[in-house]
N, C-alpha and C positions, 0 to 999 in steps of 0.2 A: 384520393390525390396522392401521388408518390412524392417523396422528398425531391426528386429531380425536377418535378414540375413547379416547385415553389422557388421563386427567385427573390433575392434581396434587392429592394429598391436602391438605386445609387445614392439617393438622398441620405441614406444611413451610412454610406461607406466613404472612407478616405484612404487613398492609396498610400502605401509606405508606412502605415501605422502597424505596430505589433498587435496581436490579439490581446485583449484585456486579461484573458486567463493567464497569459505568459508573464504578466506583471504582478500577479497576486503573490504575496509573501507569506501567507498563512495557509493552514490546512482547511479542508471543508468543515471539520468539526469546530475549528476556531471561528470560521465565518458564521456558522450557526449560533455559536455562543455570543458573538458580538451582536448579531441581529436580535437575539432574545434580550440582551442587555439594553440596547438602545431603544428597542420598541416597547419595553415594559412601561405600562401605564399610558401609552400614547395612542392606543386604539389603532395601531398599524396593522393592516390586513396582510398576513403571511400564512395562508391557510395550510400549506404543505400538502403532501410530504415534501414536494419539491419547492424550494425557495431560491430567490436570486442569489447567485454567488458573485455577482458583479453588477455595476450600474448599467443603464443604457448609456452608451458613449457616442456622442454625435460629433461630426466635424464642426469646427468653429462656425463655418458659414451656415450650416443647418441649424445649429443651436441659436445663433443670433437671428436667423430668419424667423424662428418661432415667435420671438418677442417683437420683432418688427411688424409682423403680420397682426399679432394680437393687439399691439398698440394702435395701429391704423384702423382696424375694424372696430375696436372699442370706441374710438373717436367718432367713427361714422354712426355707430349705434346711438351714442350719446346725442349726436346732433339730430338724428332722426326722431328721437323721443322728444328732444327740446322743441323741435319744429311743430309738434302736434298741437300745442296750445301755449298760452302765456303763463300758465301756472301749473304746479304739480297736481293739484286735484283735477284740473282740466285734462292733464295728460293721462291720468288714471282713467277718466271717463272716455277719452279718445281711444284708448286701447281696450275698451270694454272690460276693464279689470274691476274687481270688487274692492271698493274703498276699505272694507273691513280687513282686507289683507295687508293694509298699510297703516296700522293704528298709531305708529310712532312718527308719522309725518309731522315735522316740527311747526309748520306754518310759516317758517322763515325761508321763503323761496330762494333768496340769494345764497344762503348757507347750503340748502339742499342742492342747488345747482353747482356750487363750487366744488362740492365733495362727493357728488353722486357716483363718480367713476374712480374713487380713491383706491379701491381694492377690487381686483377682478381676476378671475381664472377661466380662461377659455379652455374648452375641450376639443382636441384636434386628433384626426388620424392622418396618415400619409396616403394620398391617392396618387393617381397617375401624374398629376400636375403639382405634386408636393403637398404641403400642409393644407388640410381642409377643415374649416371651422364647423363643428357640430352644434355648439351652443356656448353661452356664457354663464358663469356663476359670478354674480356681482354682489358682494356683501362682506360682512366680517366673520362669517361663520362657515365658509366653504372649507372642505377637507383639503389637505395637501401640505400646508406649511410645516407643521410639526413632523409629519412623516418624512418629508423631503429633507429637513435638517438632520433628523436622526439617521436616515439611511446614508446621506452624504458623509456623515461622520464615520460610519462603518467603512465605506469605500475608500475614504482617505487614509484609514488605518490599514486596510488590507492591501491597498495599492498605493503606497506612499509616494507622493510627488507626481503621480500620473495624471490625475484628473482635477478639474475645478468646476465650481458652479456658484451661483449667487445664494446667499443665506436668506431665506424668506422672512424669518423672524426679525433679523437685523434690518432688512430692507423695509419692513413694516414700521419699525421704530423710526427710520429716517423719514418716512412719510409723515409721521407725527411731528418730527423735528421741523419739517417744512411748515406745518400748520402753526406751531409755536412761533416761528419766525414771522410768518405773514400776519398772524393775529396778535403778535406781541404778548404771548401768554407764557406764564412760568412753565417749566418742564415738570409737569405733574400730571399723571394719568391714572384713572380708575378703570380696571378691567371689570366690566359689569356683566355678571352672569349668575349662575347658580350651580352648586355642587350637585352631583348625582345623589341617589338615595343613600349611598354608603359614604361617608367621608373617609375614604381609605387612602393608602399610599399612592394608588394610581391617580386619584383626583389631585393629590398634592403635587405629584411630579408633573402632571399636565399643566397645572396652574403655574408652577415654577417656570415652565418653558415660556409662558406668556410674560411673566414679570421680569425674569432675569435679564433679557436683552434691553429692556427699558432702563433698569437700574444700572446696567453696565455703561449706558450712554449718559448717565447723570440725571435720569428722571427719578422723581419720587413716584413710586408705582405700588398700588395695592389692589386687592380684589374686593369688590363690594357686591353683596347679595341684595335681593330686593328689599328685605327688611331693614337694611342699613341706609336705604335711600329715603329722602334726600338729606337726612341729618348729617351723615358722615362726610358730606361735601364741605362742611365747615360754615354753614350759614349762621347768622347773616353776615353781609360784607363780602370780602374777597374770598372766593372759593378755594378750598384746599386742593381740590382736583377740578380744574376747569375743563379738562378733556376726559372723555370716556371712550374706551374700546368696547364696542357692542359685541359681546361674546355669546350671544343667544339669538334665537329667532323668535319673534312674537308667537308664531304658530305653535312652536314647541312648548312655550310657557303656557299657552292656552290649553294645550292638551294635558299639561301637568297641573292645571288649576292654579297657576301662579298669576297674580294680578299685575297688570302693567301700570297701575296707578302710581306706584313709587317712582317708576321711570319717567312718567309724565311730570310728576312733581319735581324731579331732578332737572328735567329739561327746562321747566318754567323757572327754576332757581338759577339757571344759567349754564348748566352742563352742556357742552358741545359733544354729543354722542356720535361717534364715527364708526363705520360709515353710516350716513343718514338713511332713513327709510326710503328715500327716493332711489337709492341704488337698486332696489328690487325691480323697478321698471326697466332698467337696462338689461336685466336677466330675462325679461319676458321674450319668449320666442317670436312674438309678433314683430318686435323691433328688428330682428334678423330678416324677417320676411319683407319688411319695408326696404331694407338695404338691397336684398336680392332682387326685388322688383325694380328698384332704381328710384331715386328721388331727383326732382328737377335741379336741385342745387349740387348734385354730385358732378365732379369733374370727370373728364374722359379717363384720366388715370385712376381715379377712385372706382369708377365702374369696371375698369379692366381688372383691378385688384380684387374687387368683390366677385366678379365672374370667375376668376381663377381660383380663389381660396374659400369661397362660400358656396356650398352646393345650392342648387336651385331650391328655393324655399318660398312657400306661400301660406297665407292664412286660409284655414278651411272654411271658406264662404262660397255658397253656390254662385255660379256665374262663369264667365269666360276668362281665360288667362292665356298668357304667352308661354308656350312650352318650346324653348329652343327655336324660336322663330315661327312656330305654328300656333295659330289662334284656335283654341279648343275649349270645351266645357270641362271645368275642373272635375266634376263628378264623373263624367265619362272617362277622363284620363286616368283617374285613380282606380276606377273599377276595372279598366281594361289592361292596366300595366302594373299590377300589384307588385311584381318583383322589382320594380324600379324605385319604390318609394318607402319612406319611413314616416309613420304618424307619431306625433308627440303632443302632449299637453303643452300649451304655451307657457304656463307657469308650473315650475317644479322640474319636469323633465328628468325625473329619477328613472331607474330601470323599469319600475312598474308602470310608468306613464308612457312608455315607448313601445311601439309595435312595428317590427321589421317585416315588410310585406313578403319578402321571399321566404321567411321562416314562419309565416302565419297561414293557418288553414284558410282556403279561399272564402268559405262561408263566414268565418269569423272576421275576415278582412272586410267583406261587404257590409257586415253589421257595424264594424268600427268606423268605416267611411261614412255611413249614413248618420251615425251618432255625431261624428266630428263636424259634418256639414250642417247638421241641425243645431248644434251647440255653438259653433263659431268660436270655441275656446281652445282650438288646437292649431298646429301648423303641420304641413306636410313638407318633407325634405327629400331630395333625390338621394338614393342610396349611394354611398361611397364604398367601393371595394377596397378594403384597407390593405396596405402593403405590409409585408412581413419583414422582421429583422431578427438576427440571432441574439440570444442571451444565454449565458451559462447559468445552469441551475445546480443546486446541491440538495441532497437529502441528509447532509451531515456526515456522510461516509464517502460517497462517490459524487462525481459531477457528470453532467451531460449538457450538450448544447441543444437548445430548442429554437425553432423558428416561431415567433409569436407576433401578434398584431396589437401593438400597444396603443392606448389612448394617451396622448401627450398633453400636459396641461401647464403651459408657461404662465407663471403668476406675475401680476403687476401690482405694485404698491406705489401710488403717486406717480405712475408712468415709468417707474424704475423696474428693470428685470428683477424678479424676486425668486429665482429658482424654478425648476421644472419638475413636476410630479408625473408619474406614469402608473397606469393600471393595465394588467394583462392577465391572460389565462395561461396557466402553466401545464395544461394537459398536453398530450401527444400532439405534435404539430400537424398530423394528418387528420385530426378529429374535426367534426363539424363545428364545435365550439371555437377552436382556434381559427377556423376560417371566418367565423362570424365577427371576430373581434370582441370587444368588451364594452358594455355601456355603463353598468354600475360597478360597485365593488363587492360588497358583501352578498348582495342578492345573486350575483353571477359567480361567486366563489373565486373572485379575482385576487391576484396578488398585487402589491404596490412596490414601487421602486423609485429611485431618484434618477433624473436624467442629467448627465454631466457632459463636459467637453474636455478636450485634451488640455493639460496645463501648459 
């Protein structure tokens, strides 16, 4: 594909604005130095040799649209999951999920319900009809907040006064402020997690990024590891830390041999650990399939929005389905039109759990379809041909402009916009990888960036 055949979707463009490169006030070497400085210890993926020399800059209308779509679709997913059963254990069963994947479910259904959608990060690409939702990450451990804040700081120094965006870590604190106000709790929070194997400066800097925004807003905030729970909460009587930010996933702790018993004990002592375990059900891809198929309670406007911004998605179960107005067998549809579909595990949906039909060997695809239909643990989604947009890259000496296909992730904290994260491949814009877009980060060799709008 030649450069002249690649066009930029108008969704990315705003007439009359200067090129971001023209507003940069520092050299490529200084950009590289600032990136290294801000990314240090934060696990920001900038694989090089070409790294971003500017943010992704969207028109205000496009920037705001990302959050509007994310908020509306998150509310629909939440309602779809809630409608499955009257309790959270029942909803787990209704989605055919494994209860062992939700070991921290508190048993307090009202609390789980109130805060299940407190923190969310959708992943979107831009298709012919604008933003297209590929999936949701709904938890306290999704990637993006620290990288987005760090990269935003770089671009505000290299392009002073030009761009703006929401601070994800500060917005997260404001969501906790809402909880304190609604529950009449003191402003005190424990970040519950565990250090890596090395207690090095990178660990400390990453932890400071979690704690400092809370302290700046008047919270008492500290980091608690498993061995400090529940005693460090200040039992008996009034808890020293009534709120906890869950900065770990149970599956990761299980892999590392860390017991969840101290966390259970802390919850029984009264710790409100946020986001609650119920949030994981909203990240289940089967919930997206329910919305795509349509629920009886959805309004006409909700159906139209889902049809426009959620690619056709179904749970991989044998039987007949509606394919754009045609009644057909799902098995036959998937086997006959491999290039039209993407197979994903319903839970996880990391790069290793995703199979893109057009980039998969036909025999491998047939086997994958058979496994998915037999297991019923996956979803199939219509492939979205992602639009390209320009971004300036630097190797620390020179710069070049590449056309890339970013995955955009507008983050929500308590329904507030909390900044937007992006991943993209920095290879030559005519390569197959650039045409495929990006699914994961490290596995695909992708680079990260902040998405901003004009100040």
